[in-house]
N, C-alpha and C positions, 0 to 999 in steps of 0.2 A: 504494500500500500504506500503511495507516495505521500509527501509532506502535506499537500493540499487536501488529500483525502483524510489524513489524520486530523487536520484542523477541523474539517467539516464534521467528522465523527464526534469531536469533543465540543462542538458548538452548543452553547446554552441559548435556547430560543425561548423568549418570554414576552409577555405583553408589557410588563413594567419592570425596569431595573432600577433599584434604589441604592444609591451610593451613600453609604453611611448607615450603620446599624446601631446608632444610639437610640434613646427613647423615641425621638421623632420619626426616624426611619423605620424602626420596629413597629411603631404605632400605625404608620401608613400601611405597612404590610398586613398587620392584623385587621385594620379596618377594611382593606380590600377583600381579604378572605371572608370577613363577616358579611360583606355585601355581595358575596356570591362568586367572586373571582377565584378560579382554581389556583390553589397554592403553588402548583407546578408552573403556573404562568407568571409568578412573581419571583424575582431574584433580589436577594439582599447581599451587598458587597461591603466588606469592612476590613480594614487593615489590622484590627486586633482580633485575637482569639476570643471566644465566648467567655472562657475562664478569666481572662484579663478584664473584660468588661464587667462581669458579675462581681468581681472583688474590688471594683472601684469604690472607695469609701466616701466620696464627696457627698455632701448634704445638698438636697434640692428641695424646693418648696413647690408643692402642688396646690393650686386653687381648688375650691369645691367644684367648679366647672370641669377642671381637668380630671378630678376623681370620677365624675360622672362619665367622662369619655372612657376612662380606663375600665369602669364597670361595664360599659357597653361591649368591650371586646374580651371580657373575662379576666382582666389583669388586676383586678381589685376585689377583695382586700389584700394588702401586703403590710409588712411591719412598718408602722408610721406613727408619728406623734401628732395629735390634733392641735390646731390653733383655734382657741375659742375667742381670744381677744387680740387686738393689735393696738398697741400704744404708740402714738406718733407725737414727737416733741422736737423743739428747736433748742439746742444748747445755748444758754445765756440769755434766753428770751422767755417772756411770759407766754402762756398758752400751750395747750396740748389737746389732742383728740384721742378718743378711745372708741374703737369699733368692737362690737360684741355680737357673737353669733345669734344670740337670742333675739336681737332686733331684726334679723333677716330670715328667721325661720329655717335655718340650715343646721345640720349636726356639727359643722365646723366651718370656719372661714377658709381653712386650708389644712394641709398636712405637711409635715417635714419627714423626709425619708432619705434613704441612700440612693444614689444614682444606680449602683449595682443591683439594688432590690427591684427597681423599676425595669431595668434591662432584663433581669431574670424572669419577672412575671410576663413581660411582653414576648420574650424569646420562647417561653413555653407555649404561648398561644400560637405563635408562628410555626413552631415545630409541629404542634397538633394539626395545623392546617396544611402541612406539607410544603411550606414555603422553601424554595431553593436558597440555601445559605452558602455563600462563597466567602470563606474567611479562614485564615488571614489572607487577604488579597487586596491589591490596589489597582485602580484603573491606570494603565500605562499609556494608552492612546484612545482617542475618541473621535469618531467620525459620524457626523449627522447626515442622513440621507433623506430623500423625499418620503420614503416609506417607513422610516424609523431611525434608529441609532445603532452603531456598531462600536462596542467597547472591547478593547483588548486588555486583559489583565496582565499583571507583572509576571505571572507564571505562564503566559502565552495563551491562555484560554480565551476564545472569543465569546462575547455575549451580544446577542442581537435582541433589541427591544423595540416595541412600538413607541414607548415613551421612556425617557431616562430622567430620573429625579435625583437632584443633588440635595442630600440631607446631612452632609458633613461640612460644618462651617468653620471649625477651629476657633482660636481665640483672636481677639481684636488685633493684637500686635503682629500676627502672622498672616493676616488676610490681604487679598488684593483690594485695592480701593474701589468702593462702589459709589453710586450716584450721590447718596447722602451720607456724608462722613463727618464725624466730629471727634476729635481727641479731647477727652475731658481733663487730661493731664492729672489723672488720678490712678492710683494702684489699689486694687482690692487685696487686703490681707485676710486670709482664710484660716480659721482654726476652730477647735472645739474648746469651750471653757466651762468652768464650774464657778458658782457663786455661793455665798454664805446664806442668802435669803431668796432662793428661787421662787418664782410665781408660776405654778404649773399652767401649761397651755396658753400662756400669754407671750406674744411676740412683741419686739420693740423695734421701732425705726426712729433713730435719733439723728437729727441733722446737725452737723458741725460746720465750722468755717471751711474745712477742707473737703467735706463730703459726708454722705450718710454712714451711719454705723447701725447695723442690724444685728439683732440677737433673736434666733429662732429656737423655740423650745424643742429639745430632742432627747429622747431616752437612748443615749448612745451606749453601746456595749462596754466602752471603757469608763463609764461612769460620769462622763461630762454631760452637763445639762443643757447647753446651748451651742448652736452652730453660729459662729461669728463671721460677719462680713464687714470689715472695717475699711472704709475708703478714705485714703489720704493722698497727699502729693507723692510723686515718685521719690523725692529726696527724703521725705519723712518716712516713707515705707522702708527704704534702705536702712535707716537708723533703727526703726522698730524691729525689723527682722534680725538685726545684729544683737539685740538686747538679750540678756538672760531672762529666764521665766519670771523671776521676782520683779525686775524692772519693767518687763512687758506688762505684767498684771497691774502694776502701779499706774503706768501710763494709760492703760485701757480704762482703769477706774477713774482717772482724771477726765478722760474724754466722755465717758458714759454717765458718771455720777453714781449715786448710792441707792438707786431704786431697788437694786437686787442685793444690797449689802456689799461685801467686798468680793473681788474676783480672787479665787483661791487656787486655781489650777488651770493649766492650758496644755493642749496637745502641740505637736509640731506645727509650724506655720508655713504656709505657702502663699504665693502672690501671683497676680497677673494684671496686665494693663487694662484700662477701661476706655471704651469709646463706643460711639454709634457708627455703624457701618451697614447701610440698608439700601436695597434695590430689589424691586420685584422682577428678578431675572427670569426670562423665559424666551424660548424660540419656538419654532413650529413643533419640535419633538422633545424639548427639554424644559424643565422648570425647577426652580430652587424653593425649598421650604425651610422653616425653622431658622436656625442660626446661619444657614447658608444664604438666606434671603434677608434676614435682619438680625444683626448682633446689637443688643441693647445694653444699657447700663443696668446693673443688678438691682437698683432701687425698686422696691415694691415687688421684686421677684417675678417679673412678667415674661421673661424670655422663653423659658421652656413651655409655659402655659400657652403663649401665642403660637409656638411651634406645634403643639398638640392640636390646636384648633386648625392650623394649616393642614395637618395630616388628615383630620376627620373630613374636612371639606374636599380636599383633593381626592380622597378615596371615593367619596360620593360621586364626583364628576367622572373620574376614570372608570368607575364601575359601569357607567353608561356607554363607555367606548373609549379605549386609550388612544386618543388622537388630539390634533391641534384644537378642535372645538372644545374638548374637555379642559385643556389648559386655559383657553380663553375664558370659559365660564368660571373656572377657579380664580383667576386673577380678578375678575369683576366681583365675585362674591366675597373675596377676602380684602378688598381695597379699604373699605371703611374701618374695619377692625384693626388692620395693620397701621393705617395712618393715625388713628386715635391713640393706640397703645404706644406707638413710637413717640408721638407728641407728648403724651402724659409722662413717660419715663424721662424723656429729654428735658422737659420743663422741671420736673422734680429734681433731677440730677444737678441742674444748674442754678435754679432760683435761690436755693438756700445757701449757696456759696458766694453769691454776689455781695461784695462788701458795700456798706453805705446805709443810708437812712431807711431803706426798704425793709431791712431785716426785722425791726420791731413789728412792722405791719404784717410780715409773713408769719411771725410768731402768733400775733393776735388772730390771724386768719385760721390757725388751727383751733383756737378757742371758739371762733365763730362757727367753724365746721362742726364742733362738738355740740353746739346749741341749735344747729339747723338740720333736723332729721332728713328732709328731702335731699339735701346736698350730700349728707353722709351716706344715705341709701344709694344714691347714684354712684358715688365713688366706690362703695363696697361692691356694687353690682358690676362695675367695670373691672375691678380687680379679680372678681370671682369668675366672670363669664366673658369679658371683653365686650365689644360692640355687637349687640344682637339685633 
């Protein structure tokens, strides 16, 4: 058998090829299968082994709307800590706002879980549906044709698809520039921390001069009680990362305050740069979703939730027929939600760091929000479900 025949024999021929098997890519595959697409007509391509992905310990926040999407594909329940309240404040200014699940008739405003746990739950559903999984493998070459797309993997395998979906976005500092881009000149410091007076099921979003500081309640296996996302300038981040644990906890306490008592322990710290990088990228046979279409600031934890909504809508349209018409319908259906969520996170990331007389007013705006139920309900609805 000649080389051409060998290649033809190993050809993976599918309706939809999904590049990236993180939560958004896996969710798209699971939604497609749930909507009646044969699993053998779906290919998932990822550079990591499933074992590597499942053991990823990163903490992620899922809105109540995202939990409902996971329930739809059988990937919920999974180990997670509920968020019953969200406390929002501005350091050094009067005013705060408190959102409570009881006001919105939901079991939780959201949940905190591990990245690996979400991947594991979704991967099980994809496996049960017979989805073709190609990992570890990366796309080496890509060719778009009038009748589809031809991907060649780094191991030489060709993949032919009616539609190719890019669901692997990477981090802001390593991405190609998209149409809408903003460097926030902030770095996120990620860790798990313990406090002396924890408040169960309450999350905190505290705005500081350098950026937001979030604490998400988490029943971590190592005993830590909160997942920390602390956004500061790159120079300050370098200093903080070099501190020993005692000094790190002291400076974290100075930034956050004493609402949870003292910070008593912390895990190892990691960091990554923050920016907005967004564009509704699509061609006749390709489309980007999730972080590959919009990388957001982590304030309010909207990035993954927006991506899961992308996956649900794209699956609905592709199930009607994997073609350019489906991509067009998807872009139109997702435009409002994407625009509003990007605008919301971009405004929140920048407004509270602008120095000047506006800051006291922004602090008071939180108090006003706390006293205005319709506005509070609208904001909570956007954070839980996006633009509906």
